[in-house]
N, C-alpha and C positions, 0 to 999 in steps of 0.2 A: 412384545413383540420385537424380533430382529429383522433387520432389513436384509434382503437377498445380496447375496455377494454380487459386486458388479465385474468382479475379475475375471477374466476367462479361462477357464480349464486349460491343461496343456494340450489336451485331447484337442479343444475347438483352435489352438493357435497353430499346429503343428501336424502334419503326417509325416511318418516315416516309412518308405518303402525300402525292401532290398530285394536285390536280382543276385542270383547267385549263377555263375558259370565256371564248375571246378573251382580251381582255387583264386578265381575271381570274382571280386563281389563289387555291385553298383548299389549305394544308398542314396535315395532319393528323397529330399526333403521339400515339401509344401507347405508353405505358410510363414508364421513368423517364429524367429527364433529369439528370445530371450530369456531372463531370468527363470519365468514360471514352465517354458517349453525345453531350454537348452539340455536339463536332466535326461529328458526322451532321449535326445540325440546322442549323448555320452553312454547312456545304456545301451542305445543299440550297437555304437563301435566299440564299445569294451566288449560286448557278447562278439562281434565279429573278429575283432583282434585277439578273442580267447579261442578262436577256430584254427582251423589250417588255412587262413586267407595268404594270399601270396600278393595280390592287387587288390586295393582298396579305392575305388572311387567314389567321391562325394559330390554330389549333384546339388547345387544349390541353386540351380538356375529359375525356379518356382519358388524362391524364399523372397519374401517381399520386406523383412525387416531383419537385420542382424546387430545384437548388442554385444556387450562385452562378455556376456555370461556365454554366449556363441561362440565367440573369438576364441576363449579359454579353451573349450571343448575341443574346437578344432586344434589348436596349439597343443592340447596335453595330447591328443590321438595320435597326432603328427610325431612328437617324442616317441610314443609307443611304437608306432611303426618303423622309424628308423632303426629303435634299438633290437626290433624282430626282423628286419631287414623286410619289410613289407612296403613294396611300392605303394604309395597313397600319393593321389590326383585329387584336387579340388577343381570344380567345375562352377563358374558363376557368370551371369546375364547381366544383373542390374545394378545400377549405382548404389542402392541400398546395400548390396553385400560387397561389391567390389572397393567401395570406397572406404569402409571401415578396417578391410584386409589390408589397403595400401597405407592407410593413413597409421596405422600399428606396425606395418612392417612385416604382416603376415602374408602378405601378397607375394612377397618373394620367398620368404622362407618355406611354403606351402608348394611353392611352385605351379601358384593358383593358375588358371586359363580361362581367358574370357570366352565364352562361345554365345553364339546365337541361340534362341529359345529352340530352334527347330535344329539344330545340331547336337543337342543335347540327346536326345532320343535315337537319332541315329548313329552317334559316337557308341553309346553303350560303353562298354569295357574296352580299353586298347590295350 
């Protein structure tokens, strides 16, 4: 008899929603982004960057945990966005997201913005 896995699935860790307004898109992540769930974010960002997106906002305001796998996904998406002349924004509100971005230098590279939780919905696509 084998014990059930105690590791949560990617679907249990994070949900990714996409809002589209013409060539502008907002990706909203909710939950934890780690080595298990980061591939879900990567796949969604890759699919959007394969489309005709001109502006891409990644809203991490409801993310409660961000590790190196998630940071790598953001850095890779940023490099690709720059190559494709896509304006990419990253929004964050919690220390759990802001601090890893700052420590790694990605805060400046990604031109990340700190926003209050209530502002994220109101801002939508800039």
